[in-house]
Each structure stands twice: as C-alpha cells, then as structure tokens.
C-alpha positions in Angstrom: -21.4 18.6 2.9 -18.6 16.9 1.1 -14.9 16.8 1.5 -13.2 15.8 -1.8 -9.6 14.8 -1.9 -9.7 13.5 -5.5 -12.2 13.0 -8.2 -13.8 9.7 -9.1 -12.9 10.4 -12.7 -9.2 10.6 -11.7 -9.5 7.2 -9.9 -11.0 5.5 -12.9 -8.8 7.1 -15.5 -5.9 5.3 -17.2 -5.8 1.6 -17.9 -9.3 0.5 -19.0 -9.2 -2.5 -16.7 -8.3 -0.5 -13.6 -11.2 -0.1 -11.2 -11.1 1.0 -7.6 -14.0 -0.8 -6.0 -15.1 0.4 -2.7 -13.5 3.9 -2.7 -15.7 6.9 -2.9 -14.5 10.2 -4.3 -15.7 12.3 -1.4 -16.4 11.9 2.3 -20.1 12.2 2.7 -21.6 14.3 5.5 -21.4 12.9 8.9 -25.2 12.9 9.3 -25.7 10.4 6.5 -23.7 7.8 8.4 -25.6 8.1 11.7 -28.2 5.5 12.6 -31.6 7.0 12.5 -30.6 9.5 9.8 -32.7 7.8 7.1 -29.7 5.8 5.9 -29.4 3.5 8.9 -30.3 0.5 6.9 -27.6 1.2 4.4 -25.2 1.8 7.2 -26.0 -1.5 8.8 -25.6 -3.4 5.5 -22.3 -1.8 4.8 -20.7 -2.2 8.2 -22.7 -5.2 9.6 -23.8 -3.4 12.7 -25.3 -5.6 15.4 -27.1 -4.6 18.5 -24.2 -3.6 20.7 -23.3 -5.5 23.8 -21.8 -2.3 25.2 -22.3 1.3 24.1 -19.6 3.9 25.0 -20.8 7.5 25.1 -18.1 9.0 27.3 -15.4 10.2 25.0 -12.3 8.8 26.8 -9.9 6.0 26.2 -10.5 4.8 29.7 -14.2 4.3 29.0 -13.5 2.3 25.9 -11.0 0.1 27.7 -13.5 -0.5 30.5 -16.0 -1.6 28.0 -13.6 -4.0 26.3 -12.4 -5.5 29.6 -16.1 -5.9 30.7 -17.0 -8.2 27.7 -17.4 -11.9 28.5 -14.7 -14.3 27.5 -16.8 -15.3 24.5 -16.5 -11.7 23.1 -19.0 -9.1 22.1 -19.4 -5.7 20.5 -18.3 -2.3 21.7 -20.1 0.5 19.9 -18.7 4.0 20.0 -21.4 6.6 19.9 -19.9 9.9 21.2 -20.3 13.0 19.1 -16.8 14.3 19.9 -13.4 12.6 19.6 -12.4 10.0 22.1 -9.2 11.3 23.8 -6.7 8.5 24.1 -4.0 9.0 26.8 -3.0 5.4 27.2 -2.9 2.6 24.6 -6.1 0.8 24.2 -5.4 -3.0 24.5 -7.2 -6.1 23.2 -5.0 -8.9 24.6 -5.6 -12.6 24.6 -9.3 -12.1 23.6 -11.6 -13.5 21.0 -14.6 -12.4 18.9 -14.5 -8.7 19.8 -15.9 -6.0 17.5 -15.0 -2.4 18.1 -17.2 -0.2 15.8 -17.8 3.5 15.4 -20.4 5.4 13.5 -18.1 6.1 10.5 -14.6 7.5 10.2 -15.9 11.1 9.9 -18.0 10.9 13.1 -16.0 8.6 15.4 -12.4 9.6 16.1 -9.8 8.1 18.4 -7.4 10.9 19.0 -4.0 10.7 20.7 -3.6 13.1 23.6 -0.7 15.4 22.9 2.4 14.2 24.9 0.7 11.0 26.2 2.6 7.8 26.6 0.9 5.2 24.3 3.4 2.3 24.7 1.8 -1.0 23.9 2.3 -3.5 26.7 5.1 -5.9 25.8 5.9 -4.2 22.5 8.5 -1.7 21.3 5.9 0.6 19.8 3.2 3.1 20.7 -0.3 2.7 19.5 -3.7 4.2 19.8 -5.0 0.6 19.8 -2.9 -2.5 20.3 -4.2 -6.0 19.4 -2.1 -8.8 20.8 -2.5 -12.7 20.8 -6.2 -12.4 19.9 -8.6 -14.1 17.5 -11.6 -12.9 15.6 -11.1 -9.2 16.1 -12.9 -6.6 14.0 -12.2 -2.9 14.0 -14.6 -0.9 12.0 -15.9 2.5 10.9 -13.7 4.9 12.8 -10.7 7.2 12.5 -7.3 7.0 14.3 -5.5 10.3 14.7 -1.9 9.9 16.0 -1.4 13.7 16.3 1.7 14.1 14.2 4.1 13.5 17.1 6.3 11.0 18.8 6.2 10.5 22.5 9.1 10.8 24.9 9.7 7.0 24.6 11.2 7.6 21.2 9.4 4.5 19.8 7.6 4.4 16.5 3.9 5.2 16.7 1.1 3.3 15.0 -2.6 4.1 14.7 -3.4 0.4 15.2 -0.7 -2.2 16.0 -1.4 -6.0 15.8 0.8 -8.8 17.0 0.1 -12.6 16.9 -3.5 -12.0 15.7 -5.6 -14.5 13.8 -8.7 -13.7 11.8 -8.3 -9.9 12.0 -10.5 -7.5 10.1 -9.8 -3.8 9.8 -12.7 -2.2 7.8 -13.6 1.4 6.9 -10.9 2.8 9.2 -9.0 6.1 8.4 -5.6 6.8 9.7 -4.4 10.5 9.9 -1.6 12.7 11.2 1.1 10.0 11.4 4.1 12.2 10.5 5.9 12.2 13.8 9.7 12.5 13.5 10.3 8.7 13.7 10.6 7.3 10.2 9.0 4.0 11.4 5.6 5.6 12.1 2.8 3.6 10.4 -0.9 4.0 10.1 -1.6 0.3 10.5 1.1 -2.3 11.5 0.3 -6.0 11.5 3.0 -8.5 12.7 3.3 -12.3 13.0 -0.4 -12.7 12.2 -2.6 -14.8 9.8 -6.0 -14.4 8.1 -5.8 -10.6 7.9 -8.4 -8.6 6.0 -7.9 -4.8 5.4 -10.7 -3.2 3.4 -12.0 0.2 2.5 -9.4 1.9 4.7 -7.5 5.2 4.2 -4.1 6.4 5.3 -3.5 10.2 5.0 -0.4 12.1 6.1 1.7 9.3 7.6 5.2 7.9 7.2 4.3 4.4 6.1 0.7 3.6 5.4 0.0 -0.2 5.8 2.8 -2.4 7.0 2.5 -6.2 7.1 5.4 -8.2 8.5 5.4 -12.0 8.9 1.8 -12.2 7.8 0.1 -15.2 6.1 -3.1 -15.2 4.1 -3.9 -11.5 3.8 -5.9 -9.1 1.6 -5.6 -5.4 1.3 -8.5 -4.2 -0.9 -10.1 -0.9 -1.9 -7.7 1.2 0.2 -6.4 4.7 -0.4 -2.9 6.0 0.6 -2.3 9.6 0.0 0.0 12.5 1.1 2.3 10.2 3.0 6.0 11.3 3.4 9.1 9.4 4.4 11.9 11.1 6.2 14.6 10.7 3.5 16.2 8.3 1.0 18.2 6.5 3.6 15.1 5.0 5.4 12.7 2.7 3.7 9.1 3.9 3.7 6.1 2.9 1.7 2.4 3.3 1.2 1.9 -0.5 1.4 4.9 -2.4 2.8 4.8 -6.2 2.8 7.8 -8.0 4.3 8.4 -11.7 5.0 4.8 -12.5 4.2 3.1 -15.0 2.1 -0.2 -15.8 0.3 -1.7 -12.4 -0.1 -3.5 -10.0 -2.4 -3.4 -6.2 -2.8 -6.3 -5.2 -5.1 -8.4 -2.2 -6.0 -6.1 0.2 -4.2 -5.2 3.8 -5.0 -1.8 5.2 -4.0 -1.0 8.8 -5.0 1.0 11.9 -4.1 3.3 10.1 -1.6 6.9 11.0 -1.1 8.2 7.5 -0.2 10.8 4.9 -1.1 8.1 3.2 -3.1 4.3 3.3 -3.1 4.1 -0.5 -2.9 7.1 -2.3 -1.4 7.7 -6.1 -1.3 10.6 -7.9 0.4 11.2 -11.6 1.2 7.6 -12.2 0.2 6.0 -15.1 -1.6 2.8 -15.8 -3.5 1.5 -12.3 -3.6 -0.8 -10.6 -6.2 -0.9 -6.9 -6.8 -3.8 -6.2 -9.2 -6.4 -3.7 -10.5 -4.8 -0.8 -8.6 -3.5 2.6 -9.4 -0.1 3.9 -8.4 0.7 7.5 -9.3 2.8 10.5 -8.5 5.3 8.9 -6.2 7.5 11.9 -5.4 11.3 12.0 -5.4 13.7 12.6 -2.5 15.6 15.6 -4.0 16.9 14.4 -7.3 16.5 10.7 -6.5 13.4 9.3 -8.1 11.2 6.7 -6.3 9.4 3.8 -8.1 5.8 3.0 -8.0 6.3 -0.6 -7.1 9.6 -1.9 -5.6 10.0 -5.7 -5.5 13.2 -5.7 -3.5 15.0 -8.9 -2.8 14.1 -12.4 -1.7 10.7 -12.5 -3.4 9.2 -15.3 -5.4 5.9 -16.0 -7.2 4.9 -12.3 -7.4 2.2 -11.3 -9.9 1.5 -7.7 -10.8 -1.4 -7.4 -13.2 -3.9 -4.9 -14.6 -2.4 -2.0 -12.7 -1.8 1.5 -13.8 1.6 3.1 -12.9 1.7 6.7 -13.9 3.9 9.8 -13.3 6.1 8.2 -10.6 9.4 10.0 -10.2 11.4 6.7 -10.5 10.7 3.7 -12.6 7.2 2.3 -12.7 8.3 -1.1 -11.5 11.8 -2.1 -10.1 12.8 -5.7 -9.4 15.9 -6.9 -7.5 17.0 -10.4 -6.5 13.6 -12.0 -7.1 12.4 -15.0 -9.0 9.2 -16.1 -10.7 7.8 -12.7 -11.2 5.1 -11.8 -13.7 4.1 -8.3 -14.8 1.0 -8.6 -17.0 -1.5 -6.3 -18.7 -0.3 -3.2 -16.9 -0.3 0.4 -18.2 3.0 2.1 -17.3 2.9 5.7 -18.3 5.4 8.6 -18.0 7.5 7.3 -15.2 11.1 8.2 -14.4 10.8 11.9 -15.2 12.9 12.9 -12.2 15.5 10.1 -12.3 18.4 9.9 -14.6 17.9 6.9 -16.7 14.5 6.2 -15.2 12.7 3.3 -16.9 9.2 1.9 -17.2 10.2 -1.5 -15.9 13.7 -2.0 -14.5 15.3 -5.4 -13.7 18.0 -4.0 -11.5 20.0 -7.2 -10.8 19.7 -10.8 -9.5 16.4 -11.6 -11.1 15.4 -14.8 -12.9 12.3 -16.4 -14.4 10.6 -13.1 -15.0 7.9 -12.7 -17.6 6.7 -9.3 -18.9 3.8 -9.5 -21.3 0.7 -7.7 -22.5 1.9 -4.4 -21.0 1.8 -0.9 -22.4 5.0 1.1 -21.4 4.6 4.6 -22.7 6.6 7.8 -22.4 5.4 11.1 -23.9 8.4 13.2 -22.8 9.9 15.0 -25.7 12.7 14.5 -26.3 13.0 11.2 -24.4 15.8 11.3 -21.8 19.1 9.9 -22.9 19.6 6.5 -21.3 15.9 5.9 -20.5 14.4 2.6 -21.5 10.9 1.3 -21.5 12.3 -2.0 -20.2 15.8 -2.4 -18.8 17.7 -5.5 -17.5 21.3 -6.4 -16.8 22.6 -3.1 -15.5 22.9 -4.1 -11.8 25.8 -5.8 -10.1 24.3 -9.3 -10.5 22.9 -11.2 -13.4 19.4 -10.9 -14.7 18.5 -14.1 -16.6 15.9 -16.5 -17.9 13.4 -13.8 -18.7 10.7 -13.4 -21.4 9.6 -10.0 -22.8 6.7 -10.5 -25.3 3.6 -8.9 -26.6 4.5 -5.6 -25.0 4.0 -2.2 -26.5 6.9 0.2 -25.7 6.8 3.7 -27.2 8.5 7.0 -26.6 11.8 6.0 -25.0 15.5 6.4 -25.8 15.5 2.6 -26.2 12.5 0.3 -26.2 14.4 -2.5 -24.5 18.0 -2.2 -23.1 19.9 -5.3 -22.1 23.2 -4.6 -20.2 26.3 -6.8 -19.8 24.8 -8.6 -16.8 21.9 -10.0 -18.8 21.7 -13.5 -20.0 19.1 -15.8 -21.7 16.6 -13.0 -22.1 14.1 -13.5 -24.9 12.7 -10.2 -26.4 10.2 -11.2 -29.1 6.9 -10.2 -30.7 6.8 -6.7 -29.2 5.8 -3.4 -30.6 8.9 -1.3 -30.1 8.2 1.5 -32.6 8.5 5.3 -31.9 11.7 4.9 -29.7 15.0 6.4 -30.7 16.4 2.8 -30.7 14.6 -0.5 -30.8 16.7 -2.8 -28.7 20.2 -2.4 -27.1 21.7 -5.8 -26.5 24.9 -5.8 -24.5 24.4 -9.2 -22.8 25.2 -12.8 -23.6 22.9 -15.5 -24.9 19.9 -13.1 -25.3 17.5 -13.7 -28.2 16.0 -10.6 -30.0 13.6 -11.1 -32.9 10.3 -10.6 -34.6 9.7 -7.2 -33.0 8.1 -4.2 -34.7 10.7 -1.4 -34.8 
C-alpha cells in the first residue's frame, strides 16, 4: 500500500540542479518498516537501530515517561513498539539528561497522539508539547509521528509537536508532524530554542501553522525535509514553513515546501551565516489579495546565501529582502511568481539592503500579458535605500521591466544580463546606478 502526496517527478522538476535527497514520493506500507518484515536490515541501516535498553509496548504516555525516567544517568535507548497510537495526556519530558534515543518503528507505524482536551504544558515553558526536551545533551528522536490533534488546550498557549530548549547535540530524524492547526497562530510542528548543534533530517510537517521554527540556534542543519499544506491564521501574524530567527551558522538544503498559505515558505530574521540551497519552494498561497513570497529575508540578516533553489508559482515575489547585508542569490530558477500580487516581482529588494549580489539566476514569467509594474528584479521602492548591489549574468524574461530601480536605489550595477523579451529593459529612477552591456 502506498499513500502518495506528490510525485517524485514533481519534486525533481524545474531547475536542473535542484535535487531533493532523502525525500520519497510515497509513504511505503507500514509492514515494510517493521523489524522482521524482510527489510529489517535496511531499517536498521537507515535509522541506526540498536538493541533497545527499554522497550515500551503499552500505548500510553505514562509508559514512555516511565521508561525515560528509568534510564541510567549515562543515557540509553527507548524503543516504541506498540501497534496502536500512544495516547499522550501529559507532556513527555526529557529534562537535564544526556545520550537518550527515543525511536519508533517508522512514522507510519509509531504515533504519539495528543489526547483531546489534555493539558500538555511543558514544565517551566510557556508552551504545550507532546514531547519537551529541556537542558539536555545528545538527544535523538527518530522514526515516529507527532499528532497534535488540531486543537489548543485551555491554557491558551501555543502547541508544538516537539519543543526543545537549551539543548545541545539534538537530532530529529524521520519524524512526521501532523494536525497542528489549532487556533493559536504560534502552533509549530517542531520548535527549537536557545540550542546548538541541531540536526533535523528527513522530517515532514503537514497541516500545521508553522512547520520548523529555530530561534537562537547555533550550528544547525535542516536537510531533506517536506513542509506541505500548512496554513497561517492571517496576514497580520508571521507564519512560515521554515522560520529561522536570531540564529547563526546553519544550512537548509534539499527541502521541499509546497502548497502552504503562510507569510513565507522560508523566513529569515536577524540571522547570520546561513545557506539555503538545492531546495524547491512552490505554490505559497496568498492571504486574500495579498501575495506571499517563497523566501522572505526580513531584517537584520547578514551573510545569507541562497543558491541552486527553484522558486515557482509563489503568490508573492520569489525572494524578498529587507534591511539585510551581504546577501547572495546565485544560480536559482525563479519562475512565475507574483501572479496574485500587484507589482509582484521575481526578486524584490524592498528597502534597507546593501552589498547584495544577484548572479547566474533565471527569472522567468510566462504570464501574457505581463502585469503592469511587475519586474524580474526590483530595488529601491521601499522606504529606505537599497545600495551597493550587483546584478550580473542574470536572465530575465517575460516581465513588464527586466530590472526596475526606484528612487531609493543607489550604486547598483546592472551589467552583462540577458534582459530580452520584457516590455522594457531597465527602468532607472535612482542615483549613481550603472546600467550597461545588457542584452535588451
């Protein structure tokens, strides 16, 4: 039996360099993931299963908590082997522990399911969680599903599938987060805070508010993950498929974000030294008539690198930058974005940016006719100056203007670009900009 949410052909379509390593097009049958099914060796090699220190067969949160608490101070493994969902009526807690692995038999087989109406407040935190990890080192959560039951509890706090605080060397692998659309806009599939050395791999978030949220995190990777069918409350509250805030030294790669109605599919704020690469971001839906971008680099960011990523059919611009410095967008395919937003662009420098380099990108629009005021690349139309930027070796086709520079643009070099097949080649309303040697 298979359960397909999207085709592998769709994942691999678009920019030739875009690959989604580690994502499968369909969920395989549960029996193929079970030890002893004939694929147990493959299961072990994928999830690194060890002989469990504790096996939990009773499908209750209390049984899991007892197993965790019963591990020695040096740590150990808790293996979840029940054939039915574990009903969680109180937050599971890993607090001030080290070297603990909590592992299921695969996200189709092993489910941690919030009991309807249960209080799941994490001790000492202003959030509810199925699983809370606090002040712990060397924690691995693997091969299971977290179901937050599409509700908020009476506490009125946001609800997370997994919440982590002050964790070091944290790995979340092959975990699926579902049913996170309670009424609180802050609900998140996975929330990691004030932590370091965080690895999130081969995970999925379906039907949540925000997918993965990392705040004050250092040295992190988010790889081969899927975020789909997530929905924010409205335009007044920020929500994202992957939200990275006040964090540094990280990488988002090989991820696929599609069919989400969010402020942005990928959101960066006050973040430094982050790479977004080899991913696909598509069909970010609007709030009413307000389009939402694929990637929003929103204030206080520096040393951000977006490369070899496909941004297609997003309702707002493909990439939007505000108040950021030393940003590179390289070798990306940015196709048919901004369809639902007046003046939507491929790449939009929306004010306060400096030392931005855009090169080797393909910014294409096949809408006929091209919307008036739409530009493949726009800068200088925000309230503050966009300056010291290079746009070179970029192909921009099918827009009202290939490049538009507003009055708040300064010292922007637009050279050696292919700007054919637009109504206009370059609009230059700024000061000190250099435009030349483009194909028009």
